[in-house]
ZADOVO-266888 format. One record per residue: y, x, z of N, C-alpha, C in turn. Coordinates in steps of 0.02 Angstrom, whole numbers, plus 50000, padded with zeros to 5 digits. Layout:
BEGIN
YXZYXZYXZ ...
END
This chain:
BEGIN
538675651753899538245645853904537605647653941 537375643153984536755644354020536165643553973 535635646953988535015646253950534505642653992 533925641253961533395637653996533105641754053 533205648254052532915652454104533375653154165 533975650254162534435650754217534465644154254 534565644354319534635638354359535315638554392 535825635754360536485636154388536525632554455 536915635154500536955632354567537575628154581 538125629454546538745625854562538745619054529 539185614654556539225607854529539955605954517 540355610654494541045609054477541045604054420 541585600054414541615594654366541455596854295 541695602654275541615604854206541045609754196 540635610954247540045614954238539555611154192 539115614854157538625611354114538215606254153 538055600854120537595595954149536895598954147 536575599254204535935602854211535345597954204 534905599354157534345594954143533695598654157 533355596554209532705599354227532175595754187 531795599454146531345596254099530695600254090 530235597254053529615600554034529635601953959 529075604453932529055606053862529045599753818 528995593853847529055587753807529715587553770 530235590053801530915589753774531055595853729 531145594853664531285600553618532025602353621 532235605153678532955606053689533275610853639 532895615553613533185620253565533435616753502 533095611353483533315607553425533835602253442 533905600653506534355595253527535035597753553 535045603653583535625605653624536285605853586 536295609153529536935610053493537245603353473 536835598953444537105592553422537305588253482 536915588453535537075584653595537755586753622 537875593253627538505595753654539085593853609 538975594253543539515592553497539695585153501 539195580853507539325573653507539555571053575 539325574353629539525572253696540175575453719 540325581353694540955584653712540915588653777 540325590153800540255594553859539605598453853 539555603753894538985608253889538385605653928 537805607753905537175605953936536785612353953 536435612354008535985617854027535295614954039 534805617254000534125614754006533705619654047 533385617154099532955621154142532245618854129 531885622354086531225620054064530675623854101 530215620054132529665622954169529015619054153 528445621554176527835617754168527845611554213 527375607054204527395600554237527395601154313 526955605154339526905605654412527515608954442 527775614154410528375617454436528975612954432 529035609254377529595604554369529595599354424 529015596654439528975591554492529145594554560 528915600654573529065603854637529815605054645 530135607654592530855608754595531225602154605 531005597054569531345590454574531335587754645 530765588754680530695585954747531015590354800 530975596954792531175601554846531865604654836 532125604454774532785607454760533225602454723 533355596554752533695591254715534415592754696 534715597754728535405599554710535435604454652 534855606654627534845611754574534855608754504 534855602154498534865598954433535265592454437 535445589854380535825583554376535405577854345 534965579654299534515574854267533805577554272 533345573154292532635574854296532295571654236 532035575754190531715573454129530965574854136 530595569554154529885570454167529515564254145 528965562554180528555556754162528515551854220 528365545654204528335540554256527805542154308 527255545354289526735546754338526945552454385 527485555954370527755561054414528365558654454 528475552154453529085549454483529025548354558 528445546454583528385543954651528645548754703 528475555154697528665559854749529425560854752 529755561254694530485562254695530835555854718 530545550154703530845543854727530745543254803 530165545254827530015544854899530515549054939 530685554954913531145559454948531865558154929 531995552754891532675550754871533045556454836 532675560254797532975565554757533365562754698 533195556654678533525553454621533795546654642 534265544054603534585537654619534425532454565 534525526154583534395520654536534885520954478 534645518754420535045518354359535255511054348 535895509954338536165503254326536055501554252 535645496454237535505495054167536105492454129 536615490154165537235488054131537595494054100 537425500054122537735505954094537295509254039 536735506054023536295508453969536425504053908 536765506753859537005502853802536445499353764 535885502553756535345499953715534765497153755 534885495353818534345492853860533975486953827 534335482653794534025476753764533555478653706 533635484753679533225486853622532605490853642 532545492553705531955496253727531355491653723 530815494153693530245489653679529845487853742 529355483553733529005480753790528495485153823 528345491053794527825495253823527995497153894 528625498753908528815500253977529085494054013 529475489953980529775484154013529255479154038 528725478253999528225473254015527525476154025 527445482554012526795485654021526345485353961 526575482253907526175481753846526645480853787 526425483253729526855483253671526995476253645 526505471753654526605464753636526115460553677 526155453953670525765449553713525015449853699 524805452753642524095453153626523755459153660 524145463753685523865469853716523785468853791 523315472453820523215472253892523625477653926 523775476653990524105481854030523545486554055 523575492854034523045497554051523075499554124 522515502154149522485504454218522875511054225 522945513254288523315519354301524045517754314 524465522854309525175522254324525555519554264 525425513254246525815510154193526555510454213 526995512854169527695513754189528025507554219 527835501654194528145495454220528025494654295 527485497554321527305496754391527805500054438 528205504654412528705508154454529375508654417 529505503954372530125504154333530725501254369 530645495554401531225491954428531315493354502 531945494554521532135495954590532285489454626 531935488154681532035482054719532585483054772 532775477654805533315477954855533155482654912 532505483154929532305487554984532165494654960 532345496254898532265502754867531545504354848 531095499554854530425500554828530425499554753 529895501754720529825501254648529265496454630 529375492254580528855487654558528995485354487 528585480654463528665477954396529125471854394 529385469754451529825463954455530525465854428 530745462854373531385464754343531975463854391 532415468854392533045468554428533575471754384 534165472654410534705475754372534705483254375 534215486254410534195493554416533495496054402 533465502054373532815505254357532795512154388 532185514654395532085521254426532155526854376 531965525454313531915530654261532035527254194 532445530154152532575527354085531995529154039 531625524254012531055525753969531265529253905 530925534653888531095538553828530475540153788 530285546553784529725548753742529065546753773 528575545453729527905543653752527405544853697 526765544753716526245545753666525575543553694 525065543953651524395541653667523925547453649 523665550753700523305557053690522545556053692 522205560753660521485561253668521305568653666 520865570653621520685577653615520675579453541 520805585853527520825588253459520215592353442 520035592353378519455596153355519645600153293 519435606353291519525610653232518985608853182 519165604953131518665602653083518415608453039 518855613053023518655618552979518135623053013 518275624953075517825629453111517155626053128 517195619653145516595616153169516195612653114 516525611153058516185607453005516095600053021 516455597653071516395590653093516945586453061 516765580653034517245575753010517405571153069 517975572153100518145568653161518155561153152 518495558753100518545551553090517855548353081 517395551853049516735548953035516245550053093 516305555653129515775557653175515955557453249 516585556353266516795556753337517125550153356 516845546853407517075540053424517155538753498 517055543853540517055542553612517295548653651 517575547253710517755552753756517145556853775 516555553853772515945557553790515815563453744 516165563753687516085569353641516255576053675 516695575853725516855582053761516245585053795 515725581053805515115583453839514555585053790 514665584053726514155585153676513945592553675 513285593953679513055600953681513275605053621 513445601753565513645605653506514305609453517 514665607853571515295611253586515215616353642 514605617953660514485622453716514905628853710 515295630253762515685636453764516325636253723 516475630453692517075629953649517545624553673 517475622353735517855616653761518425619053806 519025616553795519595618153838519895611653865 520125611953928520435606153961521115608253988 521595603653986522255605254012522235605854088 522555611054113522585612454185523175608754215 523085602354228523595598154260523205592554294 523215592354361522775587654396522905580354383 523515578554363523655571554347523515569954274 523255574854236523105573854165522395576154149 522265582554157521625585354137521035582254173 521135580554236520585577454273520365570854241 520835567454209520665561054179520295561954112 520425567454078520035568854017519295569654036 519175573254091518475574154113518195567654139 518605563754175518375557354203518205552454148 518615552054096518475547554040517835549554004 517735556153997517125558553966516515556854009 516565558054074516005556754119515835549354121 516345545154124516215537954125515915535554060 516175537854004515935535753939515205537853928 515015543553957514335546053950513855543054002 514135538754046513715535754097513535540354154 513915545754163513765550654215514075548854282 514665545754281515005543754343515325536954332 515275532654383515615526154382516195526254431 516735523054414517325522754457517515515454470 517675513854532517925507154546518595506254511 519015511354513519675511254479519805518454456 519695519754392519755526554367520465529254374 520955524854379521645527054387521845528354459 521405526754506521555527654577520905528854614 520635534854607519965536354633519965537254708 519385535954737519275537254808519125544654818 519125546854881518945553754897518245555254872 517785550554881517095551554860517045552254784 517435548354748517425548654675517735555154650 518265557454684518575563854666518065569454677 517715569254733517215574354747516675574354693 516435568454674515915568054623516165570754556 516795569354540517065571554476517165579054475 517455581954528517555589254530516885592854531 516395590054566515725593054566515435593054495 515545587554459515305586954390515665592154346 516325592754354516705597654316516475604754332 516305605954394516065612554415515405614154380 514965609254374514335610254337514475612154264 514955608654233515135610154164515405617254157 515815619154204516105625954203515565631254215 515165630254266514675635354285514115636054233 513975630654198513465631054145513715634754083 514385635354078514675638554020514925633553968 514835627053981515055622053931515825622053926 516165621853983516895622453983517085629753976 517475631253925517645638353912518275640553949 518785636353950519425638653977519885632653990 520485634154017520975629154033521665631654011 522105627053995522775628953972523305624754006 523925627354007524475623754039525035621753991 525105625253935525655623853889525375622653819 525775619353778525555618153709525465624653672 525875629753689525795636253656525105639253671 524875638553733524215641053751523675637153714 523735630453713523235626353679523215627953605 523795628953575523835630653504523505637253490 523645642253532523365648953522522605648853529 522355645253577521625644853588521275641953527 521565636653499521265633353441521345637653378 521925640753371522045644853311521595650953309 521465653853367521055659953370520305658453361 520125652053368519425650253365519065650753431 519435652553484519115652853551518885646053573 519255640753555519035633953569519005629953504 518545625253502518475620853444518635613653461 518605611953525518765605153548519155605853614 519695602053620520145603253676520575597253691 520755596353755521325592053770521885594153723 522225589353693522695591253641523295586553641 523895589653637524515585853632524785586653562 525165581753540525395581453470525755587753446 526205590853486526535596853461526055602353440 525485602953476524985607853456524685606053388 524535599653379524245597453316524725598953258 525365597253268525865598453216525935605953202 525955610053255526015617253246525425620153208 524825617853225524235620453191524215618153118 524425612053105524445609753036524955613652995 525515615553027526015619552991525745626452973 525215628553008524895635052995524255634152953 524205628352922523655626852875522975626452910 522965624552974522345623353009522175615953005 521545614352995521335607352990521115604953059 521585602053095521475599553163521555591953162 521095588553196521125581253197521035578753268 521455574153289521365570953354520875565153347 520445564453398519965559053399520305552453417 519995547053396520215540253415519645537153455 519625538353521519055535953561519015528353563 518415525653557518325518453561518565515653628 518535519953681518735517653747519495517053754 519855520353710520585520253713520875526953730 521535527553722521885533853734522055534653809 522215540853827522545542353890523295542753874 523675538053899524375537453881524835540453934 525425542353911525955544653957526625542153932 527095541753977527775539553959528285543653997 528725546953960529255550853990529875546754003 530335549854040530965546354055531465550954086 532065548354097532615552154126532835548954191 532915553154243533165550954308533835554154323 534235550654362534875553254386534785556354455 535015562654463534965565854529535375561954580 535125561854641535445557854693536155560054709 536305566454700536965568954720537525567254671 537355564654612537865563454560538355558054582 538995559454570539525554654585540085555654533 540505550754526541115551354489541035553854418 541435558954400541465561454331540795564154308 540435567654351539785570454331539265564954322 539305559654361538855554054351539005550654284 539645550054267539835547254201539535551454145 539565557954152539285562354100538525561554095 538215560754153537485559854153537295553354117 537655548054129537535541754093537655542654018 538155546454001538285547753930537695551253898 537395556053933536815559553906536225554753899 536105550453949535565545653945535645541253884 536235538753873536365534453815536285538353749 536505544553748536435548553688535695549753671 535295550953723534595552853712534205547253679 534395540953690534025535353659534415532353600 534905536153574535335533453521535015533553452 534455537253444534125537253379533955544253354 534465548453345534335555053317533865559253360 533945559553427533465563453467532745561053456 532655554453449531995551753437531705553953371 532125555353322531865557753258531595564853264 531915568953306531655575753319530985575353356 530955570953406530325570053442529775567453397 529955563053349529455560353303529125565853263 529515570853244529245576153202528775580853240 528735580053306528215583653343527695578653369 527705572553342527185567753356527305562953413 527905562953442528055558553498528445552453475 528375547153513528745540953500529325540253548 529795535853531530365534453574530395527053590 530635525453650530635518553674531075513953632 531585516653598532025512653555531835514453483 531255512053461530985514153397531415511953338 531755506153345532185503853291532755508553276 533025511753327533565516653317533305523053285 532695524953303532405531053274532335530253199 532155524253177532035523153106532655524753064 533245523953093533865525453057533945532853040 533575537153076533665544353067533045547853038 532545543953019531975546552982532005543752911 531855547852861531835544852795531205540552788 531155536852734530615532052727529935535252731 529855541152700529215544552701529015546552772 529505549152810529365551152879529185545052922 529585539752917529445533752956528755531052940 528585530852877527935528052857527355532152884 527445538752887526905542952913526875542552990 527425544053024527415544653096527335538053132 527655532853109527635526353144527175521253110 527175520953044526795515853009526075517852993 525905524153004525215526252994525005526452921 525485527352876525335527652805525255534952781 524915536052725524845542852699525525546052685 525585552452701526215556052687526335556252612 526905553752591527065553552519527265560352492 527415564952537527615571752519527505576152579 527555582752573527525587052633528095585252681 527935584752745528425582652795528555588352845 529165588752871529345594452914529185593252988 529155598853025529115598653098529825598353125 529925598453192530605597953220531085603453198 530815609253177531245614753155531365614753080 531085609853045531185609352973530665612852931 530165616052963529635619352926529125614352901 528855615252841528335610652817527735610652864 527505604552882526955604052930526415599252907 526615593352885526135588152866526035588352790 525415589052769525265589452698525305582652664 525495582652602525505576552562524815573152564 524815566752575524195562952578523875562352646 524115566352695523835566052763523995559352796 523545557052838523645550852876523605552452950 524065549852988524075551353059523465548353094 523155552253137522575549953174522755543753214 522345538653208522455532453246522895527353212 523225529353158523615524353121524305523053149 524525516953142525215515253158525345514853233 525975515553250526195515753320525955509753359 526055503753334525905497753371525165496853383 524755499353337524025499253346523825504153400 524105510053398523945515153448524175512953518 524765509853521525035507653586524645501853616 524235498653575523815493053600523115495453617 523005501953616522325504653625522335510053680 522555508153739522625512753795522065511453845 521695516653862521175516053913521465517153983 521955521553987522195523854052522875527254045 523315525854092523955529454096523865535554141 524185541154124524215546754170524425544154239 524115546754291524225543754357524275548954413 524675547254463524675550754526524355546054577 523735547454595523345542954635523545543054709 523295538154747523425538054819523165544454852 522605547054826522315553154854522515559354812 523115559154785523345564554741523325571354776 523555571654838523575578154873522875581054881 522405576654895521705579054901521455581354833 521605577454780521405579454713521695586254694 522335587354708522655593654691522315599454726 522145598654790521805604054826521135605654794 520755600454778520095601554748520165604454677 520645601854639520745604254571520965611554570 521435613254613521685620154614521135625054635 520715623054682520155627354701519665628154642 519545622654608519115622754548519395627354495 520045626954482520365631154431520355638454452 520495639854515520515646754538519825649954531 519305646254543518625648854534518485649854459 518775645554417518665646154345518945652654319 519535654654344519845660754320519455667054342 519065666454396518715672254422518035673254390 517805668354350517145668954319517175673454258 516645677154244516645681454184516605677254121 516845680054065516805676754000516075676153979 515895670153955515205669053935515115669453860 514525671453839514355671353768514305664153745 514615662653688514605655953661514045655053612 513805648953608513295647253560513635644853496 513305645453440513585642753377513935647953337 
END
């Protein structure tokens, strides 16, 4: 059997179905059951976000399914690395909720700025992507979440729910030298942008699609934060973010749910903020590689249908992620788990992480409350802007200079 570190090259009918993915996908917990229920082997090729996108665009014959996010879709669609998905072949299409289909969870919510998945969901006759419904989609909506930043309450002595209410908290002097930001230009840059805007430091005409001048102002601002010593470090994986917070090197950081769950399982008191401005949201999905035909295409559709069948969503829920077919997920979570992860109620007992280890303490309440409330409180979707290439060049130069700076003494 192939492992995640191998990239199989052949495409014989009975070779494993190759899934190029990021750490969003907990393939170690999914693989055995998926193979047993589907009746064929799977090979997961897991890389960081930037590497995954590069492989998807430049090596389209090296994978069969692209498991990424909607804001990473444009480049692979532009180069025709992936093909349209026929919604008639998606068994549960009618059950996928409105967050991706309509851009909002219900009619009371607004469509947030940035790369809202609906804006590139439907494939038009001319092969362009838009929000106009058709019989074909670019990416099957799957896992998603609403991110902010996490704070180590024990180390800092801060009550997050009572004392932290804005993205501008990332700039608060009390965190000098203890701040970490995710090193991903389509994600981390927006954490800084939301903080700068909330603090009144920078204004944007469209924060989800900045001009060259706005990008320059933002990177210059981030450089000031780094050079002053306020920004301590940057991370690329949840393991790195978890280690930084666990060691005490950082007290406030860009934070994804798996890190929060992992830290809680280690008895660390970590809390995600609920910014008044709203969350930075993302939405994952599955694409079909352009080369798929016949029997292998059938298998790929089988995997897509399996992934939204319910049980995979229950595994994702235990690391803090939601699934587009939430009604099916409920069938595979017990009442206590459903009430904590989706309904925002206190945990009635200790609850497990995806591997079955105790993680959530009895009485704990999920930051931000129930799913539908969180999904209605989005400030911005992760985005690949028109000036993305320029942003990447400036961001990478900024990060490279960050790595070359000496470690600074922290205050506090």
